[in-house]
C-alpha positions in Angstrom: 3.8 12.5 -26.2 3.2 9.2 -24.0 2.2 9.7 -20.5 2.7 6.6 -18.4 -0.5 6.8 -15.6 0.6 4.7 -12.4 -2.4 2.9 -10.5 -1.7 1.6 -7.3 -3.1 -1.5 -5.6 -5.7 0.9 -3.4 -6.7 3.0 -6.1 -9.0 0.6 -7.9 -11.7 3.0 -9.2 -12.3 4.7 -13.1 -12.7 7.9 -11.0 -9.2 8.1 -10.2 -7.4 11.5 -10.3 -4.7 9.7 -12.4 -6.9 8.6 -14.9 -9.2 11.7 -15.3 -8.6 13.1 -19.1 -6.4 10.1 -20.6 -6.3 9.4 -23.8 -6.9 5.6 -24.2 -5.3 6.1 -27.8 -2.1 7.3 -26.6 -1.8 7.1 -22.7 -0.5 3.8 -21.0 -1.7 2.5 -17.4 1.2 0.5 -15.4 0.1 -1.5 -12.3 2.8 -3.7 -11.0 2.6 -6.3 -8.1 5.8 -5.8 -6.2 7.3 -7.4 -3.2 8.6 -4.6 -1.4 4.5 -3.4 -1.0 3.6 -7.3 0.0 6.8 -7.3 2.4 7.6 -3.9 4.3 5.1 -5.3 6.7 4.6 -8.8 6.7 0.7 -8.5 5.5 -1.9 -10.9 5.9 -1.9 -13.6 3.0 -5.3 -12.6 2.5 -4.4 -9.2 2.1 -2.3 -9.7 -0.5 -4.6 -12.1 -2.4 -7.4 -9.5 -2.3 -4.9 -6.5 -3.7 -3.3 -8.7 -6.1 -6.5 -10.4 -7.3 -8.7 -7.0 -7.3 -5.7 -5.3 -9.1 -5.7 -8.3 -12.1 -9.5 -7.8 -12.1 -9.6 -4.0 -12.4 -6.6 -4.0 -15.4 -9.2 -6.0 -17.2 -12.1 -3.2 -16.9 -9.6 -0.7 -18.0 -8.7 -3.1 -21.1 -12.2 -3.2 -21.7 -12.4 0.7 -21.6 -9.8 0.8 -24.5 -6.6 1.5 -22.1 -3.1 -0.4 -23.2 -2.3 -1.8 -19.3 1.0 -2.5 -18.7 0.3 -4.8 -16.2 3.2 -6.6 -14.2 2.5 -9.8 -12.1 4.6 -10.4 -9.1 6.3 -13.2 -11.1 6.8 -11.6 -14.2 10.4 -11.9 -15.3 12.6 -8.6 -14.5 10.3 -7.9 -12.1 12.5 -5.5 -9.7 10.1 -5.8 -6.8 9.8 -2.0 -6.1 7.4 0.5 -7.3 10.4 3.1 -8.5 11.9 0.1 -10.2 8.8 -0.7 -12.4 8.1 2.8 -13.1 11.5 3.0 -14.7 11.5 0.2 -16.5 7.9 1.2 -17.8 9.3 4.8 -18.4 11.6 3.1 -20.7 9.9 0.8 -22.2 7.0 3.3 -23.6 9.7 6.0 -24.1 7.2 8.1 -21.8 7.8 11.5 -21.1 5.6 12.0 -18.3 4.6 10.2 -15.6 1.1 10.8 -13.6 -0.1 9.3 -10.4 -2.5 9.7 -7.3 -1.0 10.7 -4.3 -0.5 7.1 -2.1 -2.1 6.6 1.2 1.1 6.5 3.0 3.9 8.6 3.6 6.4 6.2 2.7 5.6 5.7 -0.7 4.9 9.5 -1.4 8.6 10.3 -0.5 9.4 7.2 -2.8 7.5 8.9 -5.6 9.7 12.5 -4.9 12.4 10.4 -6.5 10.8 9.1 -9.6 11.4 12.1 -11.5 15.7 11.6 -10.9 15.3 7.9 -11.2 13.2 7.6 -14.4 13.9 11.1 -16.4 10.3 11.7 -16.6 8.6 14.6 -15.7 6.1 13.2 -12.6 3.1 14.7 -11.5 1.4 13.4 -8.2 -2.5 14.4 -8.4 -4.5 14.7 -5.0 -6.8 11.7 -4.4 -10.2 13.2 -4.6 -12.3 10.2 -3.9 -12.2 11.4 -0.2 -15.0 13.7 0.8 -12.8 15.9 2.6 -9.9 17.5 0.8 -6.3 17.9 2.8 -6.9 21.7 2.4 -10.4 21.8 3.9 -9.5 19.6 6.6 -6.5 21.9 7.3 -8.5 24.7 7.0 -11.0 23.2 9.9 -7.8 22.3 12.5 -6.5 25.7 12.3 -6.3 27.8 15.3 -8.3 25.0 16.9 -7.3 23.9 20.8 -8.7 20.1 20.0 -9.0 18.4 16.9 -12.1 16.3 18.1 -13.9 14.2 15.4 -17.1 15.0 16.8 -16.7 18.8 15.8 -15.1 17.7 12.7 -17.9 15.3 11.8 -20.6 18.1 12.6 -19.3 20.3 9.7 -19.3 17.4 7.3 -22.9 16.8 8.1 -23.3 20.4 7.2 -21.7 20.5 4.2 -22.8 17.2 2.8 -26.5 17.6 4.0 -26.2 13.9 5.2 -28.9 13.3 7.7 -29.9 17.2 8.0 -33.2 19.1 8.1 -33.2 23.0 7.3 -29.9 23.0 8.9 -30.5 20.6 11.8 -29.3 16.7 12.5 -32.7 14.7 12.0 -34.1 13.5 14.8 -32.7 16.4 16.9 -29.1 14.7 18.1 -26.0 14.8 15.9 -24.8 11.8 17.5 -26.8 8.5 18.8 -23.6 6.6 19.6 -25.3 6.0 23.1 -28.1 4.0 21.7 -25.5 1.6 20.0 -24.4 -0.5 23.1 -26.4 -3.3 23.4 -25.0 -6.9 24.2 -26.2 -9.2 21.8 -28.9 -11.8 23.1 -27.8 -15.5 23.3 -31.1 -16.0 20.9 -30.1 -13.0 18.3 -30.5 -14.6 14.7 -27.1 -13.1 13.1 -26.9 -13.1 9.1 -24.4 -14.5 7.1 -22.1 -12.1 5.3 -22.1 -13.7 1.7 -18.2 -15.0 0.7 -17.7 -14.8 -2.9 -16.5 -17.7 -4.8 -12.9 -17.5 -6.1 -12.7 -17.2 -10.0 -10.0 -18.3 -11.9 -7.7 -15.1 -11.3 -8.2 -15.3 -7.6 -7.1 -19.3 -7.5 -4.1 -18.4 -9.6 -3.2 -15.2 -7.1 -4.1 -18.0 -4.1 -1.4 -20.2 -5.3 1.4 -17.7 -5.9 0.6 -15.7 -2.5 0.7 -19.3 -0.7 4.1 -20.1 -2.2 5.7 -16.4 -2.0 4.1 -15.4 1.2 2.9 -18.9 3.2 5.4 -17.9 6.3 3.2 -14.6 7.0 0.4 -14.6 10.1 -2.9 -15.9 8.7 -4.5 -18.2 6.5 -4.8 -18.3 2.5 -8.2 -20.0 2.9 -11.2 -19.7 3.1 -10.8 -16.9 0.9 -14.1 -14.9 0.1 -13.9 -11.5 -0.3 -15.1 -9.8 -3.5 -12.6 -8.6 -6.0 -14.5 -7.0 -8.6 -16.8 -3.6 -8.3 -19.7 -5.8 -9.3 -19.2 -7.8 -6.4 -18.8 -5.3 -3.8 -21.9 -3.2 -4.9 -23.5 -6.7 -4.4 -22.2 -6.9 -0.7 -23.0 -3.2 0.2 -27.0 -3.9 -0.7 -27.0 -7.3 1.1 -25.7 -4.8 4.3 -28.2 -2.7 3.7 -30.7 -5.2 3.5 -30.2 -7.9 5.9 -27.4 -6.1 8.6 -27.9 -2.2 8.8 -31.2 -2.4 10.5 -29.4 -4.0 13.7 -26.0 -2.9 13.2 -26.9 0.3 15.4 -27.9 -1.7 18.2 -25.0 -4.4 18.2 -22.2 -2.6 17.0 -20.4 -2.7 20.1 -21.4 -6.5 20.6 -19.0 -9.6 20.5 -19.7 -13.1 20.1 -17.3 -15.9 20.1 -17.0 -17.6 16.7 -19.2 -14.8 15.3 -16.6 -12.5 13.5 -19.2 -10.4 11.4 -22.1 -9.9 14.1 -24.2 -6.7 12.0 -20.8 -5.1 10.4 -20.6 -4.0 6.9 -17.7 -5.6 6.4 -17.0 -3.7 3.3 -13.8 -1.4 4.4 -11.3 -3.5 2.4 -13.7 -2.3 -0.4 -14.2 1.0 0.1 -9.9 1.6 1.2 -9.2 -0.3 -1.9 -11.6 2.0 -4.3 -13.8 -0.6 -5.4 -16.5 1.2 -3.6 -16.8 5.1 -2.9 -17.6 6.8 0.1 -20.7 8.9 -0.9 -22.4 5.5 -2.4 -22.3 4.0 0.8 -23.6 6.9 2.8 -26.0 7.7 0.1 -27.5 3.5 0.2 -28.0 3.9 4.2 -29.4 7.4 4.4 -31.9 6.1 1.3 -32.8 2.8 3.5 -33.7 5.2 6.4 -35.7 7.5 4.1 -38.0 4.5 3.1 -38.3 3.1 6.6 -35.8 0.2 6.0 -33.8 0.7 8.8 -33.6 3.1 12.2 -32.3 6.3 12.5 -29.7 5.1 14.8 -28.1 2.2 12.7 -27.7 4.6 9.9 -26.6 7.7 11.9 -23.8 5.5 13.1 -22.8 3.7 9.8 -23.0 7.7 8.5 -20.3 8.4 11.1 -18.1 5.8 10.4 -17.6 7.0 7.1 -18.5 10.3 6.9 -17.1 11.5 10.4 -14.6 8.9 11.5 -12.9 7.4 8.2 -12.4 11.4 6.8 -11.2 12.5 10.0 -8.5 9.8 10.6 -7.3 10.8 6.8 -7.1 14.3 7.6 -5.2 13.6 10.8 -2.7 11.3 9.2 -2.1 13.7 6.5 -1.6 16.5 9.0 0.6 15.4 11.4 2.8 14.4 8.9 5.3 11.1 9.3 6.4 12.7 13.1 2.8 11.1 14.1 4.2 7.7 14.4 6.7 8.5 16.6 4.7 9.6 19.5 4.9 7.7 22.8 2.8 9.3 25.4 3.7 6.8 28.7 7.2 5.8 27.0 6.0 2.1 26.6 9.0 -0.3 25.4 7.6 -4.1 26.1 7.9 -6.4 23.4 4.6 -7.2 21.6 3.5 -10.6 23.0 3.9 -14.0 20.7 0.3 -14.8 21.0 -0.7 -11.7 18.9 1.0 -14.0 16.2 -0.2 -16.9 17.1 -3.4 -16.6 18.9 -1.7 -19.2 21.8 -3.6 -17.4 25.1 -6.1 -19.0 27.6 -7.6 -15.2 27.8 -10.9 -16.1 25.7 -11.7 -12.4 24.1 -7.9 -12.3 22.7 -7.8 -16.0 21.2 -10.9 -15.5 19.5 -10.2 -11.9 18.3 -6.7 -13.0 17.1 -8.1 -16.5 15.6 -10.7 -15.0 13.3 -8.1 -12.4 12.7 -6.2 -15.2 11.2 -9.0 -16.7 9.2 -10.3 -13.7 7.8 -8.0 -11.1 7.9 -10.8 -9.0 10.3 -11.9 -8.2 13.5 -14.5 -5.6 13.8 -13.8 -1.7 15.4 -14.8 -3.0 19.5 -12.4 -5.9 19.1 -9.2 -3.8 17.5 -10.0 -1.2 20.2 -11.4 -3.0 23.5 -10.0 -6.2 23.1 -6.5 -6.5 21.3 -5.7 -2.6 21.7 -6.7 -2.2 25.1 -4.8 -5.0 26.0 -1.9 -3.7 24.5 -2.1 -0.5 26.2 -2.4 -1.8 29.5 0.3 -4.1 29.0 2.4 -1.2 28.2 3.4 -2.3 24.6 5.8 -0.1 22.5 3.2 1.5 20.0 5.3 0.9 17.2 5.2 -2.7 17.2 1.3 -2.6 17.8 1.0 -0.2 14.8 3.1 -2.7 13.1 0.8 -5.4 14.0 -2.2 -3.8 13.1 -1.3 -2.9 9.4 0.1 -6.3 9.0 -2.7 -8.1 10.2 -6.1 -6.7 8.7 -7.8 -6.8 4.7 -8.8 -3.0 5.1 -5.2 -1.8 6.7 -3.7 1.2 4.8 -1.5 3.3 7.2 -3.3 6.6 6.7 -6.0 4.7 8.2 -4.6 2.3 10.5 -1.9 4.3 12.3 -3.8 7.4 13.5 -6.5 4.6 14.7 -3.8 2.6 16.9 -1.7 5.8 17.5 -4.5 8.0 18.4 -7.6 5.8 19.9 -5.7 2.2 20.8 -2.4 3.4 22.5 -2.9 7.0 23.9 0.4 7.6 22.2 -0.2 11.3 20.7 -1.3 12.6 24.1 -4.8 12.6 23.4 -4.4 14.5 20.2 -7.5 12.4 19.0 -9.3 10.9 22.2 -10.2 12.3 25.3 -9.0 9.8 27.4 -7.2 6.4 27.3 -9.5 3.7 25.9 -9.1 0.9 28.6 -11.1 -0.8 30.8 -10.9 -4.2 33.3 -12.9 -7.3 32.3 -16.1 -5.9 33.4 -16.5 -4.0 30.0 -15.5 -7.4 27.7 -18.2 -9.6 30.0 -20.5 -6.5 29.4 -20.5 -6.0 25.5 -19.5 -10.2 25.0 -20.3 -14.0 26.1 -16.0 -14.7 25.8 -15.9 -14.8 29.7 -18.5 -17.4 29.6 -15.8 -20.1 28.0 -12.6 -18.3 29.7 -10.6 -20.0 32.7 -10.3 -16.3 34.1 -13.2 -14.7 36.1 -14.2 -11.4 35.1 -15.3 -10.2 38.9 -12.0 -11.3 40.4 -8.8 -8.9 40.4 -6.5 -11.3 42.5 -5.9 -15.0 42.0 -5.3 -17.8 39.7 -8.9 -17.4 38.5 -8.5 -13.7 38.1 -9.1 -12.0 34.4 -5.7 -10.6 33.9 -7.2 -7.6 32.2 -8.5 -6.2 36.1 -5.3 -6.2 37.9 -3.4 -4.9 34.3 -6.0 -1.8 34.2 -5.2 -0.5 37.9 -1.8 -1.2 36.9 -1.6 1.2 34.4 -3.4 3.8 36.3 -0.9 3.6 39.1 2.5 3.5 36.8 0.7 6.2 34.1 -0.8 8.8 37.6 1.5 11.5 36.3 0.8 11.6 33.3 -3.0 11.2 33.6 -3.9 12.9 36.8 -5.0 16.2 34.8 -7.1 14.2 32.7 -11.0 15.2 34.5 -12.3 11.9 32.7 -9.8 9.7 34.2 -10.5 11.2 37.9 -13.6 8.6 38.8 -11.2 5.8 38.0 -8.2 7.6 40.1 -10.9 8.0 43.1 -11.9 4.4 42.9 -8.0 3.3 43.2 -7.4 5.6 45.9 -10.4 4.3 48.0 -8.5 0.7 48.1 -6.5 -0.3 51.0 -2.7 -0.1 50.7 -2.9 -4.0 51.1 -5.5 -4.5 48.4 -3.7 -2.0 46.2 -0.3 -4.1 46.7 -1.7 -7.2 46.0 -3.6 -6.1 42.7 -0.3 -4.2 41.2 1.7 -7.8 42.5 -0.5 -9.8 40.2 -0.3 -7.6 37.6 3.6 -7.6 37.6 3.6 -11.6 38.0 1.3 -11.6 34.6 3.4 -9.3 32.8 6.9 -11.0 34.1 5.5 -14.2 32.4 4.7 -12.5 28.7 6.9 -13.6 26.5 
């Protein structure tokens, strides 16, 4: 009896549940590059290159382990362009009786898998993805009966269960969360270590050519491509981060500087989300650095919180809430996504830089995503679905399970406060405080009305004014509304007119 074991492009781990217990002498592993997965949103070319090249390299790892790998390249004759079509063809080719696959990271693909048995004629077993620390059942049990599903409380339970950064049942250092220590502006003279880029090998160069030919019209550059596409290279980049950037990561994780896309961030999320690295090994590497005195606690705790806390939490929310989660629109926003999100053509220096580096690298760090591109989208009243589609398309590390809760819940507050206790909105003052963008911007973050006024300022007050009925009961917004109410009627009218004029020019 032949078992067809399907491995998806973000499941590049030999510890995958669908490979567990496999018999290399009998079973066949199917891996397929399909146009459907590359185009259901217009994915950044570097994202497609990364996934396809990493898949091809992983297929070689499996072959070296004795597996028979049926690998279907994008340009292979007869490629149907869909996972369902390729599973059906492979079942016929290998006369497979059953198909085994690890659950995907998107509801869309999970629903498609439900039809595989009917279309292929083979039995289909969809196994849980246990590469995560918190299982679906565990998250559901944690969420049951709670009035509030705040990440902080989930994170504390995960710390207790795993023992990471714990000392006899209490958090090391006496505090669970050291985020208050992680909000420093990057000094002008601060030297930022380079993030090594991996030179493309022959396999990757072949994929670059293929992707350039097939998806060259997508947002984003194909070159310079420097992402790791093997586990060995991903591990070397993890070591580099721990040794060179982790010590300062905590202090400057919220800082932004023009033409400095990576700052002190790990830039490891693409490898973690694709399976080349595992969450526990990343956490344990950081904790070990703290234990030997190579990195301060605020840096290590912040890094651990992003993986053990936030990443596990948003995945739990995604599967707990189901497909309907993406339908929320708390403020009823319907404005189209401005074209400059695709072109980068805007005079606002912060947005121009964040979008420009996204075009070049398929990457922006979390504060740029939340407080620059996300903040603007929320202030301007952009349709959350369009915003979510953009984030899913442009970032190398974006898969719907992690992208949607971050956009829907954090950036856009479109879930009504399930994730966030308040909308994460700010005027230009926050961006000025955490970056040096404003120095090279024609707009002044200290001015709200007039030609030199930073658009974020008037938009901030416009957002508050138009959404007052929705937010008036939120205690965390009360100070902002008191400040608005202190303004004279004339000042309020000028501010709203400034915002309306700006919004009227968005295209």
